[in-house]
C-alpha positions in Angstrom: 27.2 -17.6 -5.6 25.0 -16.7 -8.7 21.9 -16.6 -6.8 22.7 -14.3 -3.9 21.0 -11.0 -4.0 19.2 -8.9 -1.4 15.6 -9.6 -1.0 13.9 -13.0 -0.5 15.3 -16.4 -1.4 15.2 -17.1 -5.3 12.7 -19.9 -6.1 14.9 -22.8 -7.4 12.3 -23.2 -10.4 13.1 -19.4 -11.3 17.1 -19.8 -11.1 16.8 -23.2 -13.4 14.3 -21.1 -15.8 16.9 -18.6 -15.9 19.6 -20.9 -16.7 17.6 -22.8 -19.4 16.5 -19.4 -21.2 20.3 -18.1 -21.3 21.3 -21.7 -22.5 19.0 -21.5 -25.2 20.0 -18.0 -26.3 23.8 -18.9 -26.3 22.7 -22.0 -28.5 21.4 -19.5 -31.0 18.1 -20.1 -30.7 15.8 -17.7 -32.4 13.5 -16.1 -30.0 11.5 -12.6 -29.8 12.4 -11.3 -26.3 11.2 -7.8 -27.0 9.3 -8.1 -23.8 12.4 -9.0 -21.5 15.2 -6.9 -20.5 18.3 -7.4 -18.1 16.1 -5.9 -15.3 13.8 -9.1 -15.4 16.4 -11.3 -14.1 17.0 -12.2 -10.4 20.7 -12.9 -10.8 23.0 -10.1 -11.7 25.5 -12.8 -13.6 22.4 -14.0 -15.7 21.2 -10.0 -16.3 24.9 -9.3 -17.6 24.8 -12.6 -19.9 21.5 -11.6 -21.3 22.6 -8.0 -22.2 25.8 -9.3 -23.3 24.0 -11.7 -25.7 22.1 -8.7 -27.4 25.1 -6.4 -27.5 27.6 -8.9 -29.2 28.1 -8.5 -33.0 25.8 -11.1 -34.2 28.0 -11.8 -37.1 30.3 -13.7 -34.8 29.6 -17.5 -34.3 30.8 -20.3 -32.2 33.3 -20.0 -29.6 34.1 -16.6 -30.7 30.9 -15.4 -30.1 30.6 -17.2 -26.7 33.9 -15.6 -25.6 32.9 -12.2 -26.6 29.7 -12.6 -24.4 31.6 -14.0 -21.4 34.1 -11.0 -21.8 31.5 -8.5 -22.1 29.5 -9.7 -19.2 32.4 -10.0 -16.9 32.9 -6.3 -17.3 29.4 -5.8 -15.3 29.6 -9.1 -13.3 32.8 -9.9 -12.2 33.5 -14.0 -12.0 31.4 -14.4 -15.3 33.4 -17.4 -16.6 33.4 -19.4 -19.8 32.7 -22.2 -17.8 29.6 -21.4 -16.3 28.4 -20.2 -19.7 28.9 -24.3 -20.8 27.1 -24.8 -17.6 24.0 -22.7 -18.7 24.1 -24.5 -22.3 24.1 -28.0 -20.5 21.1 -26.3 -18.2 18.8 -25.9 -21.1 16.8 -29.4 -21.8 14.8 -28.1 -24.5 15.8 -25.0 -26.5 12.4 -25.0 -28.3 10.8 -24.3 -24.7 12.4 -21.0 -24.7 9.2 -19.0 -24.8 8.2 -20.9 -21.9 11.3 -20.0 -20.0 10.7 -16.3 -21.0 7.2 -16.5 -19.0 9.0 -18.0 -16.1 11.6 -15.2 -16.1 9.0 -12.5 -16.3 7.0 -14.1 -13.8 9.9 -13.7 -11.3 10.3 -9.9 -12.2 6.4 -9.4 -11.2 6.9 -11.0 -7.7 10.0 -8.8 -7.1 9.1 -5.7 -8.7 5.6 -5.7 -6.6 7.8 -6.6 -3.6 10.1 -3.4 -4.0 7.1 -1.0 -4.6 5.7 -2.3 -1.3 8.9 -2.0 0.3 9.3 1.7 -0.8 5.5 2.3 0.6 6.4 0.8 3.9 9.5 3.1 4.1 7.7 6.4 3.4 4.7 5.3 5.7 7.5 5.0 8.4 9.7 8.0 7.6 8.3 10.6 10.3 11.2 13.2 9.2 9.7 14.0 5.9 7.7 17.3 6.0 4.8 15.9 3.9 4.6 12.3 5.0 1.0 11.7 4.0 1.5 13.6 0.5 4.7 11.2 0.1 2.7 8.2 1.0 -0.1 9.0 -1.5 2.5 9.7 -4.0 4.1 6.3 -3.5 0.6 4.5 -3.6 0.0 6.2 -7.0 3.2 4.7 -8.0 2.5 1.1 -7.0 -1.1 1.4 -8.4 0.4 2.4 -11.8 2.8 -0.5 -11.7 0.1 -2.9 -10.9 -2.2 -1.4 -13.8 0.8 -2.0 -16.4 1.5 -5.5 -15.1 -2.2 -6.3 -15.5 -2.4 -5.4 -19.1 0.8 -7.4 -19.7 -0.6 -10.6 -17.7 -4.0 -11.8 -19.2 -6.3 -13.0 -16.4 -7.1 -16.7 -16.4 -9.5 -18.9 -14.5 -8.8 -19.6 -11.1 -9.7 -18.7 -7.4 -8.2 -15.1 -6.1 -5.6 -16.0 -3.2 -6.7 -15.8 0.5 -6.2 -12.9 2.2 -3.3 -13.5 4.5 -3.4 -12.8 8.2 -2.3 -9.1 8.7 1.2 -9.1 10.3 1.4 -6.7 13.4 2.3 -3.4 12.1 5.4 -1.7 13.6 4.4 0.2 16.8 4.8 3.9 16.6 7.3 5.4 18.7 6.2 7.0 22.1 6.1 10.4 20.9 3.9 9.5 17.9 1.6 7.3 19.9 1.3 10.1 22.4 0.3 12.7 19.7 -2.3 10.2 18.2 -3.7 9.8 21.6 -4.0 13.6 22.2 -5.6 14.2 18.9 -8.2 11.6 19.5 -9.1 12.7 23.0 -9.2 16.3 21.7 -11.6 15.2 18.8 -13.9 13.7 21.2 -14.2 16.7 23.4 -14.6 18.9 20.2 -17.2 17.0 18.6 -19.1 16.5 22.0 -19.0 20.5 22.3 -20.1 20.9 19.1 -22.2 18.0 17.9 -23.8 20.1 14.9 -20.4 19.1 13.1 -21.4 15.4 13.2 -23.3 15.4 10.3 -20.7 16.6 8.4 -17.8 14.6 9.9 -19.6 11.4 9.5 -19.4 11.7 6.0 -15.6 10.9 6.0 -14.5 9.7 9.5 -15.0 6.3 10.6 -14.9 4.8 14.0 -12.1 2.5 13.2 -9.9 5.4 11.9 -8.9 6.0 15.6 -6.3 3.9 17.1 -7.3 3.7 20.8 -10.1 1.1 21.0 -11.8 2.9 23.6 -11.7 6.1 21.6 -13.3 4.1 18.7 -16.2 3.1 20.9 -16.7 6.6 22.2 -17.1 7.8 18.5 -19.5 5.0 18.0 -21.6 6.3 20.9 -21.3 9.9 19.4 -22.3 8.9 16.0 -25.3 6.6 17.5 -26.7 9.6 19.5 -26.3 11.9 16.7 -28.2 9.4 14.2 -31.1 9.2 16.4 -31.3 12.9 17.1 -30.8 12.3 21.0 -28.9 15.3 23.0 -25.1 15.1 23.3 -22.9 15.7 26.1 -20.4 14.2 28.6 -23.0 12.5 30.6 -25.4 11.3 27.7 -22.3 9.5 26.0 -21.6 8.0 29.2 -25.0 6.6 29.4 -24.6 5.5 25.9 -21.4 4.1 26.8 -22.8 2.2 29.5 -25.7 0.7 27.6 -23.1 -0.4 25.2 -21.0 -2.5 28.1 -17.8 -0.2 27.4 -17.9 0.5 31.3 -17.8 -3.2 31.7 -14.3 -3.2 30.2 -12.5 -1.6 32.9 -13.1 1.7 31.5 -14.2 4.4 34.3 -16.8 6.7 33.9 -14.4 9.5 34.9 -12.2 8.6 31.9 -15.4 8.9 29.5 -16.4 12.2 31.1 -12.8 13.7 30.8 -12.7 12.5 27.4 -15.6 14.3 26.2 -15.4 17.5 28.2 -15.7 20.8 26.7 -13.1 21.7 24.0 -12.7 24.8 22.0 -10.9 23.0 19.3 -12.2 22.7 15.7 -13.6 18.9 15.6 -13.5 19.3 11.8 -9.7 20.2 11.7 -9.1 17.3 14.1 -10.9 14.9 12.2 -8.7 15.5 9.3 -5.7 14.9 11.5 -7.1 11.6 12.5 -7.7 10.8 8.8 -3.9 11.6 8.3 -3.1 9.1 11.0 -5.3 6.4 9.4 -3.5 6.9 6.1 -0.2 6.2 7.8 -1.6 3.2 9.3 -3.5 1.8 6.4 -0.4 2.3 4.1 1.7 0.2 6.7 -0.7 -2.8 6.7 -1.2 -2.5 3.0 2.5 -2.9 2.2 2.8 -5.7 4.8 0.1 -7.5 3.1 1.4 -7.2 -0.4 4.8 -8.2 0.9 3.2 -11.5 2.2 1.7 -11.9 -1.2 4.9 -11.5 -3.1 6.6 -14.2 -0.7 4.2 -16.8 -1.7 5.9 -19.0 -4.3 2.7 -20.8 -5.0 0.6 -17.5 -6.5 0.8 -16.8 -10.2 1.9 -13.4 -11.2 -2.0 -12.8 -12.3 -2.9 -13.6 -8.5 -0.1 -11.5 -7.0 -1.2 -8.4 -9.4 -5.2 -8.9 -8.6 -4.6 -9.5 -5.0 -2.1 -6.3 -4.9 -4.9 -4.0 -6.4 -7.4 -5.2 -4.1 -5.3 -4.8 -1.2 -4.3 -1.2 -2.4 -8.1 -0.4 -2.6 -8.3 -0.2 1.2 -5.7 2.5 1.2 -7.6 4.3 -1.5 -10.6 4.4 0.3 -9.1 6.1 3.2 -7.6 8.7 0.7 -10.8 9.3 -0.8 -12.3 10.1 2.6 -9.7 12.4 3.5 -10.0 14.3 0.2 -13.8 14.5 0.9 -13.1 16.2 3.9 -11.0 18.8 2.2 -14.0 19.8 -0.1 -15.6 23.2 0.9 -19.2 22.6 1.6 -22.0 22.5 -1.1 -23.2 25.9 -2.1 -27.0 26.4 -0.9 -29.8 25.9 -3.5 -30.7 29.2 -4.8 -34.4 30.1 -3.2 -37.4 30.2 -5.5 -40.1 33.2 -5.3 -42.3 30.7 -3.7 -39.8 29.8 -1.0 -39.5 33.3 0.4 -36.5 34.9 1.9 -33.8 32.6 2.4 -33.3 31.1 5.7 -30.4 32.3 8.3 -27.7 30.2 8.5 -28.1 27.1 10.6 -24.4 26.4 10.9 -22.5 28.4 13.2 -19.3 30.3 12.6 -16.5 27.8 12.3 -14.0 27.9 15.1 -10.5 28.7 14.3 -8.4 25.7 13.5 -5.7 25.9 15.9 -4.1 23.1 17.9 -2.7 23.1 21.4 
């Protein structure tokens, strides 16, 4: 079968559009196809025939030209036959509509290429064996973003509503080892932030409660940030009181769990906050790839809608990456004192705890 390749099923209109375009070209229709290449075709036989059409000596005409095209295409796509070339010619209803068939082929390529980039992002996010997983995710996200920008320049926007955001598919569950590591990092952060609440004013600039994976830990971070925002005392008991006011203890969470999670710790909360952001980047990349794949699977969407939706979806991952970069920035230098200010005050911030982990 000519339309059997890996990936989502080819829409019928696209397959027939490819056939119609090739039929028009085999008939000798004059057409500017500078924006089209063999890689734009879904069907490998069609791609081989398109390449052969633009390789065969244009001086050849008629049946000689047709046979030369079929022979050359068969070298790259075995099974290509003269009878199928005649089928393509019969499949072209209006050779003068070839420009529209070109747009159909390019539209199909947009859908497949965006999906391929999303597949690679999902693969990188799931690969725990690479030494720099977060860096690899960011690099692949940049590749996807550049691809979408290039497509946006090629496809002019048109009036119409943006596609509705599909329901986020369930992300693949991390394995037991990774789940346990995230759970430990989150508990260590809660204890470290409770022990060193002075760091919360810095941490809250880049860490969000939703960056944590465990729902109870997310709520405890909200408790911490609320106490810090109000200027209240922060320790395991005051956090327990705040959690009680927020109804957290009515959901089956015990007071002992809260007290243990927020117990005294010698870890550096800023270091642990960065680890939580790394976990958030992995999770967000996985969800982003899944949503973009859903857009590309919706054959009712136009190329412009897929491109716009993909860029919008990728923005969620970009936001987490920006916050992660903010966490890596050094503290701003103090404002130089003036003569009227007198001597500079003593540092209000304690010496950083060594960034070590269990």
